[in-house]
N, C-alpha and C positions, 0 to 999 in steps of 0.2 A: 502492500498501501505509500503512495506515496507520501514522501515525511512529512509536507508545509498542511497535511491535513488535521484539523483540530480533533481530540478526543471526542467531541460530542461525533462529528462527524463519521470518525471508523466506528463506535458503538451501533450506529443508525442500523446499519445491514443486521446485526444480530439481533435487533431487537423488531424486528420487520421478518428474521426468519421467526426469533420465540411466538410472536402472533397470529404467524403463517401456521404454526406448528399450533397452538391452540384452538384456530379454527376450523383448521383439522380433523383436531379430536373432539369438537365440538359438535363438527358435520358426522360421524361417525357414532358420537352419544346420541344422537338426535337419530340416526340410520336405525339403530339398535331400539330405542324407543317406542319404533314407528308401530309392529307386529303389538305390544303392550295395549297401546292405544288403539290399537284398533278390534282387538278382543274387547276393551270396555267395551266400548260404541257398542260395538253388535251383542255382546251377550251380557250388558247392565243397562244402557242408558238407550238404546230403541227399545228393551222388552217393555222398562220404563213410560217411554213416548205411549210406544204402542197400548201399554196398559191403561195410560190416562185417557186415548181416545175409548177403549172399550168400555170404560167405565161410564161413559158417558150416552151409551147405548144397549137398545135388548135387542135380545133375538126371540124371534118365533120360528121354530125348528131350524133351518140354514140361514135364516132371513132377517139382517138388524135394520133397526131404524134409530134413529137419534132421538136422544131423551130427556136429555139436557141436564139439567141436574136432580133427576124425579130418583134415580136409584140410590145418591143420596140419603135424599128427602124419605124414601122410604126404610131405612136403616134409622135412622131418630123413630122412630114409632113401631119398629121390629123386636120384639122381643128377645128372639130369638141369637140378634144383634146383642141387645144388650145385656142377657147374661153372660156369653161369651164371652165379654170384654170386661163383666163382671168378675168372672172365675178368672181371668189373665190379673185381673188385679188381689185374688185369693192368691195367687200361686207366687207373684211379688212380693207380696208378704214376706217369706221363706227365702228372701230373698239373699239375709244378715244373715243366714243359716248356711247357705253356699259360699259364701265368702269366707267365712271364718274356720267352719269345719275343714278343709284344706289345708288352707294355714297352719294348724294348730299341727296335724297331723305332718304336715311339712317340716314343721319347728321339731320334731321327736324324732325325723329318720336323721332331719341336718346334724340333733346334736350325737347322733348311730345310738340311739338307747339301742339296747338288745334288740337283738333279731330285727334292727331297723332294715339288714339287706334283705331278707325274707319279705317284710308285711312292703318295702318298697316295690318288689314287683306282685305284689297280692293285692296291692293297690292299684297299680295302673293297671294289671290285666281286664278288668268290666270295660276300660276305653276299647281297648283295641276290639271288642266285639259286636257285629251289629245293629247298632238298634232294635231295628226288628225280629233282630234273634232275641235281643236281652227281652222285649216285649211275650215272647212267646214263650221263653221260657220262666219269667213273673206272672205271667196268665196259667200257668200249673202250675207254682210252687204257690198263688195264695189264690189258688179257686178252694171253695169250701169246705172240694173232699181233700187239700191237698196239702205238705204237708205242717207249712205252719200250722196251719188249724189243727191238724194232730196234737202235733204239739200242747194249743192253746188249749185244746180239749184234752189231754192226760194231766196235765198242770192243773185247767179247771175242773178237776171230774167231770167234763162235759158242760161244766155252765157258760162259757164262755168261745164262741169258734163265731167270728165277725162277717159278714160277705164282701170285702175285701174293693171288688170289683162291682157289685150287686148295689151296695150303701152308698145311697144319695152325698150321705152325711161325709163317708169315707172313702172312697171312688178318684176324688181328685187331691187328695194329697198323697193319697197312697199309688197313684202319679206321678206325683213330685219327688215321694221317697227314691223312687223307681230309676227316673231319670238323674237325679242326685247323684247315686250310685256310680249307674253306666259313667260319670260325665268325672268323680271325684279322685280319679288318678292323672285329669290332665290337669283339675289344678293342681296338686300336689306336686308334680312338676314344674308345674310354671313356677310355684310359690319357691321351689327348690332353686330353678334359676336365678330368682331375684337373690336368692341368702347367698350364692355362690361370689354375687357381689359386693357384701359386706366383709369390710375384712374383719377375722377372727380373731385381731387383737379387740377389739370391741369387746365382744361377747366373753373373753378371759378378762380386762381388767371388770366387767363387771359382777360376773365370779367371784373375783379377789373379794369384791370389794360387798358378796354377799347375796346379790339378787340373786333370786329363785326361777323357776322356769318363767312362771307368768309374768314376772316385774323386767325380764331382759323382751318377753315377748308384747308387754305393752310398751314397753321406752326404746328398746333398742328396734326391735322388727315391725312393728305397723310404722313407727312413723318413719322408716328407711324404705317401707315397700308402698306407699302410698301410690306411684305411679301402677307398680305392678296390681295393686288390688282396684285401682282404677282399671285396668285394661282387664283384667275377673272378672268381677264385676259387668264389662259391658259384654261379656264371651256371653254369661250366666244369663243375663237382662234376656242377649236373640238366645239361648236356647230355651231358657224357658214361653217367649210368647211367637218364637219361630219354628224351630229344632224339633218341639217334639212330636211334629206330624206321623212319625212311623211308633213312634211307642203308643200314641192313641189309636193307631190303626189296628196295631198288632195287639193290645191288649183289650179296649174299652169299646174302640170306633165314636166315641163322643157320648156313650149312653152312663149309668141309664138315665134318661129323661133327661140329655143336654146335662147330665149334673160335670162330668167331665169334658164336654165339648169347648174349646180351647178356639179362639180364632181363625189360625193358622186349620185348622182339620173344618170351620168350619168356609170356610174359602173352598175347599174340595168338595164338600161335601153340594154346595150352591151352587157350585158352577158343574159340575160332573154326576151330580147324582140328580138336582134337582135340573139338571139344564137349563142355568140362566146365569153364565159365560160373563155377563155385562154387570150382574148386581154382586156375582161375587168377584169379580176384579174391581169394585169400588171398595168391596169391604177387605183387600188385599189392601187396599193404596191407603185408607184409613189406618191399618192395622202398620202399614209402610211410617206412618207418619207415627203412629202412639209411640214405636219401637225407638225412632230418631228423637220425640222429643225427650225419651227417657233418660235414654244415650248421650244428648245432649245437656242435659240434669248433672250427670255424672259423669263427665267428662268438667262440668264448670267446677266443681265441688269436689271429685278427686284431685286433679291433677292442678288447677288452675288457681285454686285456693291455696295450694302449697305449696304454688309457686308465688303466689302475692304473700303467702308468710313470711316464708324466705326472704324475698323481699325488702319485709317493711321489718325482717330481722335483722337485715345485716348491718345497714347503718346506722339501729341503736351500739350494735357489739362495736360498729368503730368509733362510737364519740364513748363506749365504753373505754374503749383501749385509750 
């Protein structure tokens, strides 16, 4: 390079080459994201748009015509829809149990409680079984003449043998317990992954100070795993409101008398059994908004609240120092 050139002039080709390389990397990155974007548009947003369109129509046989918001107005006075959403709210009451129980068991496994390797496998095994198979197995186990009632009948000398799937007051909670049993292992693995990010010296220091199991859980694990708890809460909410279809279909089919009917199974029943796809689609869209609102609330108070508290705490600590 000619000696008369300044340093800036000599560095200009290198900067131009760096900019060219970055543009090339951005271009290749954009090209690799195109298939994912296409799949999202085709498999997510297109069905959503089609569902919104179909929710404004009514089918008569194979013909459909535009009815506007009539399907949504019909839902307001439909006792079947109201009952299913009430059932969904009842199931949502058990959400704290779904969140806390796997965390407690995960902390026991994390602390290498005797037999932790065996129980880690045992707890995760149900999650590997198909939900339909889980439902069929538990339908036989919980039958009036099944093994559970056989044990209860023997203990109570024939005085207590409830109809777990036939009693309107028990069936919803029975299905809820079966689903929790099925996904329990996934929750344990999720919490264990979060606990692996915590420095073990914190637990050692707490043990030296005399902190017991519950104190360490409440003062260390829960505050440090708030994002993991928020993630798991959203997964459980979706499981309660959207993913219980295979369990309901194989165990109760929404009965008896709609006592275990939930919105996701009602969508299937209305659209494919009652042959009203427009009305079923509108119920599905309301369920989508219902889940989105609850999930947004969880994100707001499980993720953002923790970040806001940390932001408010930082300046105070700085002033103390």
